[in-house]
DRENDREN-643973 format. One line per 3 residues: number of its first residue (from 1); for each residue x, y, z of C-alpha. Coordinates in Angstrom, 1 decimal, always signed. Example, Ala and Ser with C-alpha at 12.3 -4.5 7.8 and 13.67 -1.06 7.14 Angstrom:
BEGIN
1> +12.3:-4.5:+7.8 | +13.7:-1.1:+7.1
This chain:
BEGIN
1> +16.9:-14.3:-1.2 | +17.1:-14.7:+2.5 | +14.9:-12.6:+4.8
4> +13.9:-12.4:+8.4 | +11.0:-10.6:+10.2 | +11.7:-8.4:+13.1
7> +9.4:-7.7:+16.0 | +7.6:-4.8:+14.2 | +6.8:-7.2:+11.3
10> +9.1:-5.4:+8.8 | +11.2:-7.3:+6.4 | +14.9:-7.2:+6.9
13> +16.6:-8.5:+3.8 | +20.1:-9.9:+4.3 | +20.7:-10.2:+0.6
16> +19.3:-8.0:-2.1 | +17.9:-9.5:-5.2 | +20.5:-7.7:-7.2
19> +23.3:-9.4:-5.3 | +21.6:-12.8:-5.6 | +21.5:-12.5:-9.3
22> +25.0:-11.1:-9.5 | +26.3:-14.2:-7.7 | +24.4:-16.6:-9.9
25> +25.4:-18.1:-13.2 | +23.1:-17.8:-16.3 | +21.6:-21.2:-15.7
28> +21.1:-20.5:-12.0 | +19.3:-17.2:-12.8 | +17.0:-19.1:-15.2
31> +16.3:-21.8:-12.6 | +15.6:-19.1:-9.9 | +13.1:-17.4:-12.2
34> +11.3:-20.6:-13.0 | +11.2:-21.8:-9.4 | +9.9:-18.6:-7.8
37> +7.4:-17.5:-10.4 | +4.5:-19.6:-8.9 | +5.4:-19.1:-5.3
40> +3.4:-16.0:-4.5 | +0.3:-17.1:-6.4 | +0.4:-20.4:-4.6
43> +0.7:-18.8:-1.2 | -2.2:-16.5:-2.1 | -4.2:-19.6:-3.1
46> -3.4:-21.2:+0.2 | -4.6:-18.2:+2.1 | -7.9:-18.1:+0.2
49> -8.5:-21.8:+0.7 | -7.7:-21.7:+4.4 | -4.8:-24.2:+3.9
52> -2.4:-22.6:+6.3 | -5.0:-22.4:+9.1 | -5.9:-26.1:+9.0
55> -2.3:-27.2:+8.8 | -1.5:-25.9:+12.3 | -1.9:-29.6:+13.1
58> -0.6:-32.5:+11.0 | -3.1:-33.9:+8.4 | -2.9:-36.5:+5.8
61> -3.5:-35.6:+2.2 | -6.9:-37.2:+2.1 | -7.9:-35.4:+5.4
64> -6.8:-32.1:+3.9 | -8.8:-32.7:+0.7 | -11.9:-33.3:+2.8
67> -11.3:-30.3:+5.2 | -10.7:-27.9:+2.3 | -13.4:-29.4:+0.0
70> -11.1:-29.2:-3.0 | -10.1:-31.6:-5.8 | -7.3:-34.1:-5.2
73> -5.7:-33.0:-8.5 | -5.7:-29.3:-7.6 | -4.5:-29.7:-4.1
76> -1.7:-32.0:-5.2 | -0.4:-29.4:-7.7 | -0.6:-26.7:-5.1
79> +1.2:-28.8:-2.5 | +4.1:-29.6:-4.8 | +4.9:-25.9:-5.0
82> +4.4:-25.1:-1.3 | +6.4:-28.1:-0.1 | +9.1:-27.4:-2.7
85> +9.2:-23.7:-1.4 | +9.5:-24.9:+2.2 | +6.3:-23.5:+3.5
88> +4.9:-27.0:+4.2 | +6.7:-30.2:+5.1 | +5.7:-33.8:+4.9
91> +6.7:-36.4:+7.5 | +8.3:-39.2:+5.6 | +7.0:-41.8:+8.1
94> +3.4:-40.8:+8.7 | +3.1:-38.9:+5.4 | +1.3:-36.2:+7.3
97> +1.6:-32.6:+6.1 | +2.2:-29.6:+8.4 | +3.5:-26.0:+8.2
100> +7.2:-25.6:+8.4 | +7.0:-22.4:+10.4 | +3.6:-21.5:+11.7
103> +4.9:-18.2:+13.2 | +5.4:-16.9:+9.7 | +1.6:-17.0:+9.1
106> +0.9:-15.7:+12.6 | +2.3:-12.3:+11.5 | -0.6:-9.9:+10.9
109> +0.9:-8.4:+7.8 | +1.5:-11.7:+5.9 | -2.0:-12.7:+4.7
112> -3.1:-9.1:+4.2 | +0.0:-8.2:+2.1 | -0.2:-11.5:+0.0
115> -3.9:-11.0:-0.8 | -3.7:-7.3:-1.4 | -0.6:-7.4:-3.5
118> -2.0:-10.2:-5.5 | -5.3:-8.5:-6.4 | -3.4:-5.3:-7.2
121> -0.7:-6.8:-9.4 | -0.7:-10.4:-10.5 | -3.1:-10.3:-13.4
124> -2.0:-6.8:-14.3 | +1.7:-7.7:-14.6 | +0.9:-9.8:-17.6
127> +0.4:-6.5:-19.4 | +3.8:-5.1:-18.4 | +5.1:-4.7:-22.0
130> +1.9:-2.9:-23.1 | +2.1:-0.7:-20.1 | +5.7:+0.2:-20.7
133> +5.0:+1.0:-24.3 | +2.1:+3.2:-23.6 | +3.2:+4.7:-20.2
136> -0.3:+3.9:-18.9 | -1.8:+1.3:-16.6 | -2.8:-1.1:-19.4
139> -2.8:-3.9:-16.8 | -5.5:-2.1:-14.9 | -7.9:-1.6:-17.8
142> -7.3:-5.0:-19.3 | -8.0:-6.7:-16.0 | -10.9:-4.6:-14.6
145> -12.2:-2.4:-17.3 | -12.0:+1.3:-18.2 | -11.0:+2.8:-14.9
148> -8.6:+5.7:-14.5 | -7.0:+4.3:-11.4 | -7.1:+1.2:-9.1
151> -8.6:+3.5:-6.4 | -11.8:+4.2:-8.4 | -11.9:+0.5:-9.5
154> -11.8:-0.6:-5.9 | -14.6:+1.7:-5.0 | -16.7:+0.1:-7.7
157> -15.7:-3.5:-7.4 | -16.0:-5.4:-4.1 | -13.6:-8.1:-5.5
160> -10.8:-5.6:-5.3 | -11.9:-3.8:-2.1 | -12.1:-7.0:-0.2
163> -8.3:-7.4:-0.3 | -7.0:-4.0:-1.4 | -8.6:-1.9:+1.5
166> -7.0:-4.0:+4.3 | -3.7:-4.1:+2.4 | -3.5:-0.3:+2.2
169> -4.4:+0.0:+5.9 | -1.7:-2.5:+6.9 | +0.9:-0.4:+5.1
172> +0.5:+2.3:+7.7 | +2.0:+0.4:+10.6 | +3.9:+3.5:+11.8
175> +1.3:+6.1:+10.8 | +1.4:+8.0:+14.1 | +5.2:+8.4:+13.7
178> +4.8:+9.4:+10.0 | +2.4:+12.3:+10.8 | +4.0:+13.2:+14.1
181> +5.7:+16.3:+12.7 | +2.3:+17.9:+12.1 | +1.5:+17.6:+15.8
184> +4.8:+19.0:+16.9 | +4.0:+22.4:+15.4 | +1.9:+23.3:+18.5
187> -0.5:+25.4:+16.3 | -3.5:+25.0:+18.5 | -5.0:+23.3:+21.5
190> -7.8:+22.0:+19.4 | -6.5:+20.6:+16.1 | -8.5:+20.3:+12.9
193> -7.0:+17.8:+10.5 | -7.9:+16.8:+6.9 | -7.1:+13.2:+6.1
196> -6.6:+13.2:+2.3 | -7.8:+10.0:+0.5 | -8.4:+8.3:+3.9
199> -9.7:+5.0:+2.4 | -11.9:+3.2:+5.1 | -11.1:+5.5:+8.0
202> -8.3:+3.6:+9.7 | -5.8:+6.4:+9.7 | -8.3:+9.0:+10.8
205> -9.3:+6.7:+13.7 | -5.7:+6.1:+14.7 | -4.9:+9.9:+14.7
208> -8.0:+10.7:+16.8 | -7.0:+7.9:+19.2 | -3.4:+9.0:+19.4
211> -4.0:+12.7:+19.7 | -6.8:+13.7:+22.0 | -6.9:+17.3:+20.7
214> -7.4:+16.1:+17.0 | -10.6:+16.5:+15.1 | -10.3:+14.7:+11.8
217> -12.2:+15.1:+8.5 | -11.6:+12.2:+6.1 | -11.9:+12.9:+2.4
220> -12.4:+10.1:-0.1 | -14.8:+8.7:-2.7 | -18.4:+8.4:-1.5
223> -18.1:+4.6:-1.5 | -15.1:+4.7:+0.8 | -16.6:+7.3:+3.1
226> -19.6:+5.0:+3.6 | -17.3:+2.2:+4.8 | -15.4:+4.7:+7.0
229> -18.6:+5.9:+8.6 | -19.2:+2.4:+9.8 | -15.7:+2.0:+11.2
232> -15.8:+5.4:+12.9 | -19.2:+4.6:+14.5 | -17.8:+1.3:+15.8
235> -14.8:+3.1:+17.3 | -17.2:+5.6:+19.0 | -15.5:+8.6:+17.5
238> -18.4:+10.2:+15.6 | -17.9:+13.4:+17.6 | -14.2:+13.8:+16.5
241> -14.0:+12.1:+13.1 | -16.2:+13.0:+10.1 | -16.1:+12.1:+6.4
244> -16.1:+14.3:+3.4 | -17.4:+12.3:+0.3 | -15.8:+13.8:-2.8
247> -14.4:+12.6:-6.2 | -11.2:+14.5:-6.6 | -11.6:+14.4:-10.4
250> -14.7:+16.5:-10.1 | -14.2:+20.2:-11.0 | -14.4:+23.0:-8.5
253> -12.6:+21.6:-5.6 | -13.4:+23.8:-2.6 | -12.3:+22.8:+0.9
256> -13.3:+26.1:+2.5 | -11.2:+29.0:+3.9 | -8.8:+28.6:+6.8
259> -10.6:+25.5:+8.1 | -7.8:+23.1:+9.0 | -4.6:+23.3:+11.0
262> -3.1:+20.4:+9.1 | -3.5:+18.1:+6.0 | -1.8:+14.8:+5.5
265> -1.5:+13.3:+2.0 | +0.0:+9.8:+2.7 | +0.5:+7.2:-0.1
268> -1.4:+9.4:-2.6 | +0.5:+12.1:-4.5 | +2.3:+9.7:-6.9
271> -1.0:+8.6:-8.5 | -2.0:+12.1:-9.5 | -0.6:+14.2:-12.4
274> +1.3:+17.4:-11.6 | -1.6:+19.4:-13.0 | -4.0:+17.8:-10.5
277> -1.5:+18.4:-7.7 | -1.3:+22.1:-8.6 | -5.1:+22.2:-8.3
280> -5.1:+20.3:-5.0 | -2.3:+22.4:-3.4 | -4.2:+25.7:-4.2
283> -7.3:+24.3:-2.5 | -5.3:+23.1:+0.5 | -3.5:+26.4:+0.9
286> -6.8:+28.2:+1.0 | -8.2:+25.7:+3.5 | -5.2:+25.9:+5.9
289> -5.2:+28.3:+8.8 | -2.2:+30.6:+9.1 | +0.9:+28.5:+10.1
292> -1.0:+25.4:+9.0 | +0.9:+22.7:+7.2 | +0.4:+19.9:+4.7
295> +2.5:+16.7:+5.0 | +3.2:+14.4:+2.1 | +5.3:+11.4:+1.3
298> +6.2:+9.5:-2.0 | +8.7:+12.1:-3.2 | +11.9:+11.0:-4.8
301> +15.3:+12.3:-6.0 | +15.5:+9.6:-8.6 | +15.8:+10.7:-12.2
304> +14.8:+9.0:-15.4 | +17.7:+7.1:-16.9 | +19.8:+6.9:-13.7
307> +19.9:+3.6:-11.8 | +21.8:+1.6:-9.2 | +22.1:-2.1:-8.8
310> +21.7:-2.0:-5.0 | +18.1:-3.1:-4.9 | +15.2:-4.4:-7.0
313> +11.7:-3.4:-5.9 | +8.3:-4.3:-7.4 | +6.7:-0.9:-6.6
316> +7.5:+0.8:-9.9 | +5.9:-2.1:-11.8 | +2.8:-1.9:-9.6
319> +2.4:+1.9:-10.2 | +3.0:+1.6:-13.9 | +0.7:-1.4:-14.7
322> -2.0:-1.1:-12.1 | -2.1:+2.0:-9.9 | -3.2:+4.8:-12.2
325> -2.8:+6.1:-15.8 | -1.5:+9.5:-14.6 | +0.9:+8.2:-12.0
328> +4.5:+9.4:-12.1 | +7.3:+9.7:-9.7 | +7.2:+13.0:-7.9
331> +10.5:+14.8:-7.7 | +11.4:+17.0:-4.7 | +12.1:+20.1:-6.7
334> +9.1:+19.9:-8.9 | +6.7:+19.4:-6.0 | +8.2:+22.3:-4.1
337> +7.8:+24.5:-7.2 | +4.1:+23.7:-7.4 | +3.7:+24.3:-3.7
340> +5.4:+27.7:-4.0 | +3.1:+28.7:-6.8 | +0.2:+27.8:-4.6
343> +1.5:+30.2:-1.9 | +3.6:+28.0:+0.4 | +6.9:+29.5:+1.5
346> +8.4:+27.3:+4.2 | +9.4:+23.7:+3.7 | +10.9:+21.0:+5.9
349> +11.9:+17.4:+5.3 | +11.0:+14.9:+8.0 | +11.7:+11.3:+8.7
352> +10.1:+9.0:+6.1 | +7.7:+6.1:+6.5 | +9.3:+2.8:+7.0
355> +7.3:+1.2:+4.3 | +8.3:+3.7:+1.6 | +12.0:+3.8:+2.2
358> +12.5:+0.9:-0.2 | +11.6:+3.0:-3.2 | +12.1:+6.7:-2.2
361> +14.6:+8.8:-0.4 | +13.0:+8.1:+3.0 | +11.9:+11.7:+3.6
364> +8.5:+13.3:+3.9 | +7.9:+16.9:+3.0 | +6.2:+19.4:+5.3
367> +4.9:+22.6:+3.6 | +3.9:+25.3:+6.0 | +1.6:+28.2:+5.2
């Protein structure tokens, strides 16, 4: 597959995986599968070891072994893959090794995505068949233990949070654009916003920075709110950004009455069951001021059993094997029905997040009270 990166660090794929396989013979498909299966784990290993940083300048194999403090046998195996994948080249005269394209590893998203995606999927994908059979995230529980979702696992396990938290934050490269429809409603001069499942506070900080009239309350697990409090303090925004520690699986969700002008639920509703969404939407409706609104993404028009060959995306495998036991695709009509039962009457579709267009219809839903 050929791909280039544009100035906003988004991938532009000139050839879909489907078309690559369609144009390949049976033997070529097999060869492609074998040759690419170890590429991402090898890039992740290189990131963890600091390989790509030290190869900004040419080094011999022995120099590289010493700098990285690794075994010769191990480094040789890794380099065979990375040289063969055209990430690293070796000068045939000097035998020195160097990056083929250092600018690729300069992109802020590359290392964050590689490491985050790896901890969220690579071991879990081994349990794909079991997850398909059960319709549950068997990869998650087999890898990390009896957690209901990767989100609760990451709150409990620093190993996951180290890579997963930055990965999720990097996804929101166009966050101010995604939530902009909320701030075009002109509801009030001072704007109270609830950031649903706000992780480590990055989005709340970005909103408070982008919109001077916004006061943000970030809701997430207590462990994540503790991390967010540190980031908020460093940003000097304690007077405009607060945290609300809460486990959404706890009974009796009460967000207050007519507290917020807006709620945004970004990268979150797919992981919850429809029953949980119904409970959330009722609490949100009560917490919104008149004419307040909730914005959500991750809706789809896809139906089970209906497919196209235009693209192949890894997201469904991630959600199935690793994200959460309750996760399901959320269909436009079903979500609107639940919102209507909660009391909402006005709905508007807005431009979708760049990141999510690859596996949904590219539209966010705005529900207005």
